[in-house]
C-alpha positions as CSV (number, residue, x, y, z in Angstrom):
1,M,3.4,7.1,30.0
2,H,6.5,5.1,30.4
3,A,8.7,7.1,28.0
4,R,8.1,10.1,30.6
5,V,8.5,7.8,33.4
6,L,12.2,7.0,31.5
7,Q,13.0,10.8,30.9
8,H,12.1,11.0,34.5
9,L,14.2,8.5,35.8
10,L,17.5,10.0,33.5
11,L,17.1,13.5,34.8
12,T,17.1,12.4,38.5
13,T,19.3,10.0,38.9
14,A,22.0,11.5,36.5
15,V,23.3,7.9,34.8
16,V,21.6,5.4,32.3
17,D,22.5,2.4,33.9
18,F,20.2,3.3,36.8
19,D,19.0,0.1,37.8
20,A,22.6,-1.3,37.4
21,E,25.9,-0.5,38.4
22,G,24.8,3.1,37.9
23,S,28.3,4.0,37.0
24,L,27.0,6.1,33.3
25,G,26.4,9.3,33.4
26,I,24.6,11.7,31.4
27,E,26.8,14.3,31.0
28,G,27.6,13.2,27.5
29,F,24.8,13.4,26.4
30,F,24.9,17.4,26.1
31,A,28.1,17.9,24.8
32,A,28.3,18.4,20.9
33,K,27.0,16.0,19.1
34,G,25.8,13.6,22.0
35,G,22.3,13.3,22.0
36,A,20.5,9.8,21.4
37,M,17.2,8.0,21.0
38,F,15.7,6.2,23.5
39,G,12.5,4.4,23.2
40,V,10.1,2.2,25.1
41,L,8.0,-0.2,24.3
42,V,4.9,-2.4,26.0
43,A,4.4,-5.7,24.9
44,L,2.4,-8.6,26.2
45,D,4.1,-12.2,26.4
46,V,2.7,-15.8,25.3
47,E,0.9,-15.3,28.8
48,G,-0.9,-12.2,28.4
49,N,1.4,-10.5,31.3
50,E,2.5,-7.0,30.2
51,V,6.2,-6.6,29.8
52,L,8.3,-2.7,29.7
53,L,11.5,-2.8,27.4
54,K,13.8,-0.4,26.9
55,A,16.0,0.6,24.2
56,F,18.6,3.5,23.0
57,S,19.9,3.7,19.6
58,G,23.1,3.0,17.8
59,S,25.8,2.4,21.0
60,C,25.1,4.5,24.4
61,L,28.4,6.5,25.1
62,G,30.5,4.0,23.4
63,R,28.7,1.0,25.2
64,R,27.5,-1.5,22.3
65,N,25.3,-3.1,25.3
66,L,24.0,-2.4,28.8
67,P,22.7,-4.0,31.8
68,G,18.4,-3.6,31.8
69,W,18.5,-2.1,28.1
70,V,17.6,-4.2,25.2
71,G,20.5,-5.1,23.4
72,H,22.3,-4.9,19.7
73,L,21.2,-7.2,17.8
74,I,24.4,-8.9,17.2
75,D,25.3,-10.2,20.2
76,D,29.1,-9.1,21.6
77,D,31.0,-12.4,21.0
78,T,29.8,-12.6,17.2
79,F,31.0,-8.8,16.8
80,H,34.4,-9.6,18.4
81,Q,34.6,-11.8,16.2
82,Y,34.2,-10.1,13.6
83,E,36.6,-6.9,15.0
84,R,39.6,-9.3,14.9
85,S,38.8,-10.5,11.3
86,F,38.8,-7.0,10.1
87,D,40.0,-4.6,12.2
88,P,44.1,-5.1,12.3
89,Q,44.6,-5.7,8.6
90,I,42.5,-2.2,8.0
91,K,44.7,-0.9,11.0
92,E,48.0,-1.9,9.7
93,L,47.4,-0.7,6.1
94,G,46.8,2.9,7.8
95,K,50.2,2.7,9.6
96,A,51.5,1.8,6.1
97,M,50.3,4.6,4.3
98,L,51.4,7.0,7.2
99,Q,54.7,5.7,6.8
100,E,55.1,5.2,2.7
101,Q,56.7,8.0,1.5
102,D,56.1,7.1,-2.4
103,E,53.0,8.9,-3.5
104,K,52.1,6.0,-5.8
105,K,52.6,3.1,-3.3
106,K,50.7,5.0,-0.9
107,S,47.5,5.9,-3.2
108,A,47.6,1.7,-3.6
109,L,47.9,1.5,0.0
110,S,45.0,3.6,0.2
111,R,42.9,1.5,-2.9
112,T,43.8,-1.5,-1.1
113,R,42.5,0.1,2.7
114,S,39.2,1.1,0.9
115,H,38.9,-2.2,-0.8
116,L,39.0,-3.9,2.8
117,S,36.5,-1.1,4.3
118,R,34.4,-1.9,2.0
119,K,34.6,-5.9,2.5
120,A,34.6,-5.7,6.0
121,L,31.2,-3.5,6.0
122,Q,29.3,-5.8,3.6
123,A,30.7,-8.2,6.4
124,Y,28.9,-6.2,9.2
125,Y,25.9,-5.7,7.5
126,S,25.8,-9.7,6.9
127,L,25.7,-10.4,10.9
128,Y,22.3,-8.8,10.9
129,R,19.4,-11.4,11.0
130,I,15.9,-9.0,12.3
131,P,12.8,-11.3,13.3
132,T,9.6,-10.8,12.0
133,I,6.2,-10.7,13.1
134,T,5.8,-13.7,11.4
135,G,8.7,-15.9,13.2
136,D,10.9,-15.2,10.2
137,T,14.2,-13.4,9.9
138,V,15.2,-10.7,7.2
139,S,18.6,-9.7,6.6
140,L,19.3,-5.5,5.9
141,F,19.9,-6.3,2.4
142,D,16.4,-8.1,2.0
143,C,15.5,-4.4,3.7
144,F,17.7,-2.4,1.0
145,P,17.5,-4.6,-2.1
146,D,19.4,-2.0,-4.0
147,G,22.9,-2.5,-1.7
148,K,23.0,1.2,-0.2
149,I,22.5,0.7,3.4
150,P,22.6,3.7,5.3
151,T,24.9,3.5,8.4
152,G,23.5,3.0,11.2
153,S,20.9,0.6,9.9
154,G,19.3,-1.9,12.3
155,D,20.4,0.0,15.6
156,C,17.1,2.7,16.1
157,C,15.3,1.9,19.0
158,A,12.4,0.7,17.6
159,I,14.0,-2.3,15.5
160,K,15.7,-3.4,18.5
161,L,12.3,-3.2,20.6
162,L,10.7,-5.2,17.9
163,A,13.3,-7.0,16.8
164,Y,13.6,-8.6,21.1
165,A,9.6,-8.6,21.1
166,F,9.4,-11.0,17.9
167,S,12.7,-13.2,19.1
168,H,10.6,-13.9,22.5
169,C,7.2,-14.5,21.2
170,M,6.0,-11.3,22.9
171,R,3.0,-8.9,20.9
172,P,3.8,-5.4,20.6
173,V,1.1,-3.1,21.6
174,S,2.3,0.3,22.4
175,M,6.0,2.0,21.6
176,A,7.3,5.2,21.6
177,E,10.6,7.5,21.4
178,F,12.3,10.6,22.1
179,F,15.5,12.2,22.1
180,F,17.6,12.7,24.7
181,G,20.4,15.3,25.0
182,N,21.7,18.4,23.1
183,E,19.7,19.5,20.5
184,T,20.9,18.4,16.8
185,A,22.9,20.9,14.6
186,D,19.8,21.1,12.3
187,H,17.2,21.3,15.1
188,K,16.1,18.1,13.6
189,R,16.2,16.9,17.2
190,T,15.5,18.4,20.3
191,H,15.9,17.5,24.4
192,L,12.7,14.7,25.8
193,E,10.4,15.9,22.2
194,F,9.0,12.4,20.8
195,Y,9.7,11.5,17.4
196,G,8.6,8.5,15.3
197,P,10.8,6.2,13.5
198,C,13.2,7.8,10.9
199,D,12.2,7.0,6.9
200,E,15.6,6.8,6.0
201,K,17.2,4.1,8.0
202,C,14.2,2.3,9.9
203,K,11.2,2.5,7.7
204,P,12.1,-0.3,5.2
205,I,13.2,-2.6,7.9
206,L,9.4,-2.2,10.0
207,E,8.1,-3.0,6.2
208,R,10.0,-6.2,6.4
209,M,9.4,-6.9,9.7
210,L,5.9,-5.7,10.4
211,G,4.9,-6.9,7.1
212,L,3.1,-3.5,6.4
213,D,3.9,-0.4,5.4
214,I,1.9,1.6,7.6
215,V,1.4,5.1,6.7
216,Y,-0.9,6.4,9.7
217,Q,-2.7,4.6,12.7
218,D,-4.8,5.2,15.8
219,E,-6.9,3.6,18.2
220,D,-9.5,3.6,15.3
221,L,-8.0,2.4,12.0
222,V,-5.1,2.2,10.6
223,V,-4.1,2.9,6.7
224,V,-1.1,1.1,4.7
225,N,0.5,1.5,1.7
226,K,-0.8,-1.7,0.0
227,P,2.8,-3.3,-2.4
228,A,1.9,-4.6,-5.4
229,H,1.1,-8.5,-5.6
230,L,-0.4,-8.7,-2.4
231,L,-4.2,-9.5,-1.8
232,S,-6.0,-6.8,0.5
233,V,-8.6,-9.5,1.9
234,P,-8.1,-13.4,2.4
235,G,-9.0,-15.3,-0.9
236,R,-10.2,-19.3,-1.1
237,G,-7.8,-21.5,-0.3
238,E,-4.3,-21.7,2.2
239,E,-2.5,-20.4,0.0
240,K,-4.5,-17.2,-0.1
241,Q,-5.0,-16.4,3.0
242,D,-1.6,-14.0,3.2
243,C,-3.1,-10.2,2.5
244,I,-3.1,-7.2,4.4
245,E,-6.6,-7.6,6.5
246,S,-4.4,-10.4,7.8
247,R,-1.3,-8.9,8.3
248,V,-3.1,-6.2,10.2
249,R,-4.8,-8.4,12.8
250,A,-1.7,-10.6,13.3
251,L,-0.3,-6.6,14.2
252,F,-3.9,-5.6,16.1
253,P,-5.7,-8.7,17.8
254,Q,-8.5,-6.2,18.3
255,A,-9.6,-5.9,15.0
256,P,-12.8,-6.7,13.9
257,L,-12.5,-10.5,12.0
258,Q,-13.5,-8.4,8.5
259,C,-11.8,-5.3,8.6
260,A,-11.0,-3.9,5.5
261,V,-13.1,-1.2,4.5
262,H,-12.6,-1.1,0.9
263,R,-10.3,-3.6,-1.4
264,L,-7.9,-2.8,-4.1
265,D,-7.2,-5.3,-6.4
266,M,-4.0,-7.7,-5.9
267,D,-1.9,-6.8,-8.5
268,T,-2.5,-2.7,-7.9
269,S,-0.4,-0.4,-5.3
270,G,-1.1,2.1,-2.9
271,L,-3.5,3.5,0.0
272,L,-5.8,0.8,1.9
273,V,-7.8,2.2,5.2
274,L,-8.7,-0.8,7.8
275,A,-11.0,-0.3,11.0
276,L,-9.7,-1.6,14.3
277,T,-12.8,-1.1,15.9
278,K,-16.5,-2.2,14.8
279,H,-17.9,1.6,14.9
280,A,-14.9,3.0,13.0
281,H,-16.1,0.0,10.3
282,R,-19.3,0.6,10.5
283,A,-18.5,4.6,9.5
284,L,-16.0,4.5,7.2
285,S,-18.0,2.2,5.1
286,L,-20.9,4.3,5.2
287,Q,-18.6,6.7,3.4
288,F,-17.3,4.7,1.1
289,Q,-21.0,3.8,-0.2
290,N,-22.1,7.2,0.3
291,Q,-19.2,7.9,-2.2
292,S,-18.0,11.0,0.2
293,V,-14.5,9.8,0.0
294,D,-11.6,11.0,-2.2
295,K,-9.5,9.0,-4.2
296,Q,-7.2,9.6,-6.8
297,Y,-5.3,7.2,-8.9
298,V,-1.9,7.1,-11.2
299,A,-1.2,5.0,-14.3
300,L,0.8,4.4,-17.4
301,L,-1.1,3.5,-20.0
302,E,0.2,1.7,-23.0
303,G,0.3,4.5,-26.1
304,V,-0.4,7.5,-26.3
305,L,-3.3,9.2,-24.9
306,T,-3.9,12.1,-27.3
307,S,-7.0,13.9,-25.4
308,E,-6.8,15.9,-22.0
309,S,-8.8,15.1,-19.7
310,G,-12.2,14.2,-19.4
311,V,-15.3,11.7,-17.9
312,I,-15.8,8.5,-18.7
313,T,-19.3,7.0,-18.1
314,L,-19.6,2.6,-18.7
315,P,-21.4,-0.7,-18.1
316,F,-19.8,-3.7,-17.0
317,R,-20.6,-6.9,-15.3
318,L,-18.8,-10.2,-14.1
319,D,-18.3,-12.6,-17.7
320,V,-19.7,-15.5,-15.7
321,E,-17.9,-17.9,-17.5
322,N,-14.2,-16.3,-17.6
323,R,-14.0,-15.1,-14.2
324,P,-12.6,-12.5,-12.6
325,R,-13.1,-10.6,-16.0
326,Q,-15.7,-7.9,-16.6
327,I,-17.6,-7.0,-19.9
328,Y,-19.2,-4.3,-21.2
329,D,-23.3,-4.7,-21.2
330,E,-25.4,-2.2,-21.6
331,L,-28.3,-3.7,-20.1
332,Q,-27.4,-6.1,-17.1
333,G,-24.0,-4.0,-16.1
334,K,-23.3,-1.4,-13.5
335,W,-22.1,2.5,-14.8
336,G,-19.2,3.8,-13.4
337,T,-17.8,7.1,-14.0
338,T,-14.4,8.2,-13.9
339,R,-12.8,11.3,-14.5
340,Y,-9.2,11.5,-15.7
341,K,-6.6,13.5,-17.0
342,R,-3.3,13.7,-18.7
343,L,0.1,14.4,-17.1
344,A,2.7,13.5,-19.2
345,V,3.7,11.2,-22.6
346,E,6.8,9.2,-21.2
347,R,9.5,7.0,-23.1
348,L,10.7,3.5,-21.2
349,D,13.5,2.2,-21.2
350,N,12.7,-0.2,-24.3
351,G,11.4,2.4,-26.7
352,M,8.0,2.2,-26.0
353,L,5.7,5.5,-25.2
354,V,3.5,5.1,-22.7
355,T,0.8,8.1,-20.9
356,R,0.8,9.1,-17.2
357,V,-2.8,9.5,-16.5
358,L,-4.5,10.7,-13.0
359,F,-7.5,9.1,-12.5
360,T,-10.1,10.1,-10.2
361,P,-13.3,7.4,-9.8
362,H,-16.3,8.1,-9.0
363,S,-18.1,4.7,-8.1
364,G,-16.4,1.6,-6.7
365,R,-16.7,-1.0,-9.9
366,T,-14.7,-4.3,-10.3
367,H,-11.6,-3.4,-12.1
368,Q,-13.1,0.2,-13.0
369,L,-9.9,2.0,-14.0
370,R,-8.3,-1.0,-15.7
371,L,-11.7,-1.5,-18.0
372,H,-12.4,2.6,-18.3
373,S,-8.5,2.6,-19.7
374,S,-8.9,-0.6,-21.9
375,H,-12.0,-0.8,-23.4
376,P,-12.6,1.1,-26.9
377,K,-15.4,3.0,-25.3
378,G,-13.3,4.3,-22.5
379,L,-9.4,5.1,-23.3
380,G,-8.7,2.8,-25.6
381,L,-5.4,2.3,-23.7
382,P,-5.2,-0.8,-21.5
383,I,-2.8,0.0,-18.5
384,L,0.7,-1.2,-19.0
385,G,1.0,-4.4,-17.0
386,D,-2.8,-5.2,-17.3
387,R,-3.0,-9.2,-17.5
388,L,-6.9,-9.1,-17.7
389,Y,-7.3,-6.2,-20.3
390,G,-4.2,-5.6,-21.7
391,T,-0.8,-7.2,-23.3
392,G,0.1,-8.7,-20.0
393,M,2.4,-8.5,-17.3
394,E,6.2,-8.6,-17.3
395,T,7.2,-6.6,-13.9
396,R,3.7,-5.3,-12.2
397,L,0.5,-3.7,-13.1
398,H,1.1,0.3,-13.6
399,L,-1.6,1.4,-11.2
400,H,-1.4,3.2,-8.2
401,A,-3.8,4.5,-5.2
402,Q,-1.8,7.5,-4.9
403,S,-3.9,9.6,-2.4
404,L,-6.7,8.9,0.0
405,S,-9.4,11.5,1.9
406,F,-12.1,10.9,4.6
407,T,-13.6,11.8,7.5
408,H,-12.9,10.4,10.6
409,P,-15.1,8.2,12.3
410,T,-14.8,9.3,15.6
411,H,-13.5,13.1,15.6
412,N,-14.7,13.4,12.1
413,N,-12.4,15.8,11.4
414,R,-11.1,15.0,7.4
415,L,-7.6,13.1,7.1
416,H,-5.5,13.5,3.7
417,F,-3.0,11.2,3.0
418,M,-0.9,10.5,0.2
419,T,2.1,8.1,-1.4
420,K,5.1,8.3,-3.9
421,V,4.3,6.9,-7.1
422,P,6.6,3.7,-7.0
423,F,7.2,3.9,-11.1
């Protein structure tokens, strides 16, 4: 609603700075490549008052900041100081290149200019300190650890809006973004249409800001892509309180105290669904109990699996003297069933052969896939990186919950989710 009101104001006033000078017309947005993203965020301040924020992506018709709009993450003084440090040198080298007649000298000037431009870009990226939901800050280098930072990262609406909210102790409630102006050449952005944050620039930053990789969210539930090495639910002790459940409740305080509907082992990555209402929690929990939820996992097994596919059914119980390990027990163990399919045999960089396998569990026993892989009565090949049932962990457990399918607790339509396997 607030975003549509903003659209109306832009169109009827025909200026962007409608609550200030009213001198910046919207005509430029309808020129070639002139369109831009706008966003609105509803948040609550520390006293519970509703606050409405608006922002534009990048610069607005050449202006980095405008009164009444959430500002750029880098303040103007810091930005101008940065410009003074690099722009004069880069411009002088450019002039020298135009005047130089000797091709070798011109080439040398070009290399010097390129080196300085790269150095300037890295210095510019280092100016970004992005607030997070926990009150910390992260850099662009934290968000893009491979160093490949897309141009414009940190300047999008969603990042600006959430950064302002977090730095001013506000809690986000809802957000919407829309495109305004001339349709993009690839037709991916159309005037007044609503779009989510982009995967290329926004997603890696939002994951760090929110502490969550949110795949889907509505009023009843949220589906996240859990990273390896993070608990699904809190453990015992202060050091084990950080988990997916606590991070979801930080972003959605109305969620039930125990909002996780199911769990993944700390070392396992992949799809996890959490309820945002008590009704959704009950309905989703029943689906897991009745085994009407479809799940698939991808794993790398140590060695070569000779069989192409099959079904494993084995009983395990807790080893009470060696928690949390499970042991084979035909009398007191709980039986679990897993269907498997060999996908490929691969060679790692160290020369080790591994087998990529697709697992479809038909029950949800503790450590089921890890045990069905490693036990001699199962596949006899532990999952790579398994520190309980394998040869140990160097980087991670190579087990990922790739797909998840269940019935929506309110709408009753079937939902299907899939993530990219990170190994």
